C-alpha positions as CSV (number, residue, x, y, z in Angstrom):
1,M,6.5,-0.8,-54.4
2,P,7.2,-0.3,-58.0
3,P,7.6,-3.5,-60.1
4,S,11.2,-2.4,-61.3
5,R,12.1,-2.7,-57.5
6,I,11.1,-6.3,-56.8
7,S,13.7,-8.8,-57.7
8,T,11.8,-12.1,-57.1
9,N,11.0,-12.5,-60.8
10,P,14.1,-13.5,-62.7
11,T,12.7,-11.6,-65.9
12,I,12.3,-8.4,-64.0
13,T,15.5,-6.5,-63.7
14,M,15.9,-4.2,-60.7
15,Q,16.6,-0.4,-61.5
16,I,19.2,1.8,-59.5
17,D,16.6,3.9,-57.6
18,K,16.4,5.6,-54.2
19,D,17.4,3.2,-51.4
20,T,19.1,0.8,-53.6
21,A,22.7,-0.8,-53.0
22,V,24.8,-0.3,-56.1
23,T,27.9,-2.1,-56.9
24,L,30.0,-0.6,-59.7
25,S,33.3,-0.9,-61.3
26,V,34.8,2.6,-62.0
27,R,37.5,3.1,-64.6
28,V,39.1,6.7,-63.9
29,A,41.2,8.7,-66.6
30,D,42.1,12.4,-66.4
31,G,40.9,14.9,-68.8
32,K,43.6,14.2,-71.0
33,G,42.8,10.5,-71.2
34,Q,45.8,9.3,-68.8
35,L,44.3,6.3,-67.0
36,L,44.3,6.9,-63.2
37,D,42.5,3.6,-61.9
38,E,41.6,0.8,-63.9
39,G,38.6,-0.1,-61.8
40,K,39.6,-3.7,-61.1
41,H,38.1,-3.1,-57.5
42,P,34.5,-2.8,-57.1
43,T,32.9,0.0,-55.2
44,A,29.4,-0.1,-53.5
45,Y,27.3,3.0,-52.5
46,L,23.7,3.8,-51.4
47,H,21.8,5.6,-54.2
48,G,19.3,8.3,-53.4
49,G,21.0,11.6,-52.3
50,Y,23.0,10.2,-49.4
51,D,26.5,11.8,-50.8
52,N,28.0,8.6,-51.1
53,I,28.9,9.3,-54.7
54,F,29.2,12.6,-56.9
55,P,25.9,14.0,-57.6
56,K,26.4,13.9,-61.3
57,V,27.4,10.3,-61.2
58,E,24.2,9.4,-59.3
59,E,22.1,11.4,-61.8
60,A,23.6,9.6,-64.7
61,L,22.9,6.0,-62.9
62,Q,19.5,6.8,-62.0
63,G,17.1,4.0,-63.5
64,K,20.1,1.9,-64.9
65,V,20.2,-1.9,-64.4
66,R,23.0,-4.5,-64.0
67,G,25.4,-4.7,-67.0
68,D,24.7,-1.0,-68.1
69,Q,27.8,1.2,-68.9
70,V,28.1,5.0,-68.8
71,T,30.6,7.3,-69.5
72,L,30.8,10.6,-67.6
73,E,33.1,13.6,-68.4
74,L,33.3,15.5,-64.9
75,S,34.7,19.0,-64.5
76,A,37.1,19.3,-61.5
77,L,34.2,21.2,-59.8
78,D,31.9,18.2,-60.2
79,A,34.6,15.9,-58.9
80,F,37.1,16.4,-56.1
81,G,36.8,20.2,-56.6
82,V,39.4,22.9,-57.4
83,R,42.7,23.1,-55.8
84,D,42.7,25.3,-52.8
85,E,46.3,26.5,-52.2
86,S,45.3,27.8,-48.6
87,L,45.2,24.1,-47.9
88,V,48.8,23.9,-48.6
89,C,51.1,24.4,-45.5
90,T,54.6,23.6,-43.6
91,I,55.0,22.4,-40.0
92,P,58.2,21.9,-38.3
93,K,59.7,18.4,-38.6
94,S,59.8,18.3,-35.0
95,E,55.7,18.5,-34.9
96,F,55.6,15.6,-37.2
97,P,54.8,12.0,-35.8
98,P,57.7,9.5,-36.2
99,G,57.5,6.9,-38.9
100,V,55.1,9.1,-41.4
101,K,56.6,9.2,-44.9
102,I,56.0,11.1,-48.1
103,G,52.6,9.8,-49.4
104,G,51.4,9.3,-46.1
105,Q,48.5,11.2,-44.3
106,L,48.1,13.0,-41.1
107,Q,44.8,14.4,-39.7
108,R,45.0,17.9,-38.2
109,R,42.8,21.0,-37.8
110,G,43.2,23.3,-40.4
111,D,43.4,27.3,-40.3
112,D,39.6,27.3,-40.6
113,G,39.2,25.0,-37.8
114,E,38.0,21.9,-39.4
115,E,39.6,18.4,-39.0
116,R,41.1,17.6,-42.3
117,V,43.5,14.7,-43.8
118,Y,46.7,16.4,-45.2
119,H,48.9,14.4,-47.3
120,V,52.9,14.6,-46.8
121,V,53.9,15.8,-50.1
122,K,57.6,16.8,-49.0
123,I,60.1,16.5,-46.2
124,K,63.0,18.8,-46.7
125,G,65.4,19.2,-43.7
126,P,63.5,20.6,-40.8
127,V,60.3,21.1,-42.7
128,V,57.4,18.9,-43.7
129,L,55.1,20.1,-46.8
130,L,51.4,19.0,-46.3
131,D,48.4,19.3,-48.8
132,G,44.8,19.3,-47.5
133,N,43.5,19.1,-51.1
134,H,42.5,15.6,-52.3
135,P,45.2,14.4,-54.8
136,L,42.6,14.7,-57.7
137,A,41.6,18.2,-57.0
138,G,41.8,20.4,-59.8
139,T,41.5,17.4,-62.3
140,D,38.7,16.9,-64.8
141,L,37.7,13.1,-64.9
142,R,36.4,10.6,-67.3
143,L,34.7,7.8,-65.6
144,T,33.6,4.8,-67.3
145,I,31.2,3.0,-64.9
146,K,29.8,-0.5,-65.4
147,V,26.8,-1.6,-63.0
148,L,27.9,-4.9,-61.3
149,E,25.0,-5.3,-58.9
150,V,21.8,-3.5,-58.0
151,R,19.6,-4.6,-54.9
152,T,17.3,-3.4,-52.2
153,A,19.3,-1.7,-49.3
154,S,18.7,-3.0,-45.9
155,A,17.0,-0.8,-43.2
156,E,20.2,-0.7,-41.4
157,E,22.2,0.4,-44.4
158,I,19.5,3.2,-45.0
159,A,19.6,4.3,-41.4
160,H,23.5,4.4,-41.4
161,K,23.4,6.1,-45.0
162,H,25.9,3.7,-46.7
163,V,26.2,0.2,-47.9
164,H,27.6,-2.5,-45.5
165,G,29.4,-5.7,-46.5
166,A,31.3,-6.6,-49.5
167,H,32.9,-3.4,-51.5
168,G,30.9,-1.3,-48.8
169,H,31.5,-0.1,-45.2
170,H,32.4,-2.6,-42.6
171,H,31.8,-1.8,-39.1
């Protein structure tokens, strides 16, 4: 194990590398600079190609340590993808589950046969408009990322391919 991954000596700082659990603060703005998320709620991911975070973000964080900060510009393609208008559809309100409102989510099979989360965009008379795109699809992003913590991932986290516990996945 390379010395940069051992955290028993307080003078050695652990670097982000494959199979490290990383906790971040991520401030998100759109391409025009409008703030979308202040980054007040930390997020954790498993580093090393587990598809827990955008690949360009993972690439930029490789080798960083606690306290480091990076700012990235991501095109829509490198973030949540481009909008796909074929994922916008309407369904009769009679087929819609009771109690779901605008802004709510509904899981259903798309025209391609894949299960997808649809966002309720509009309810107009007997029709409900759904959108299967991520709300930020088609949006270029500016991310300001601060590394809050880096630690060796547990064998269980590696097996499950995601971080457990605080700011990660809970089983």
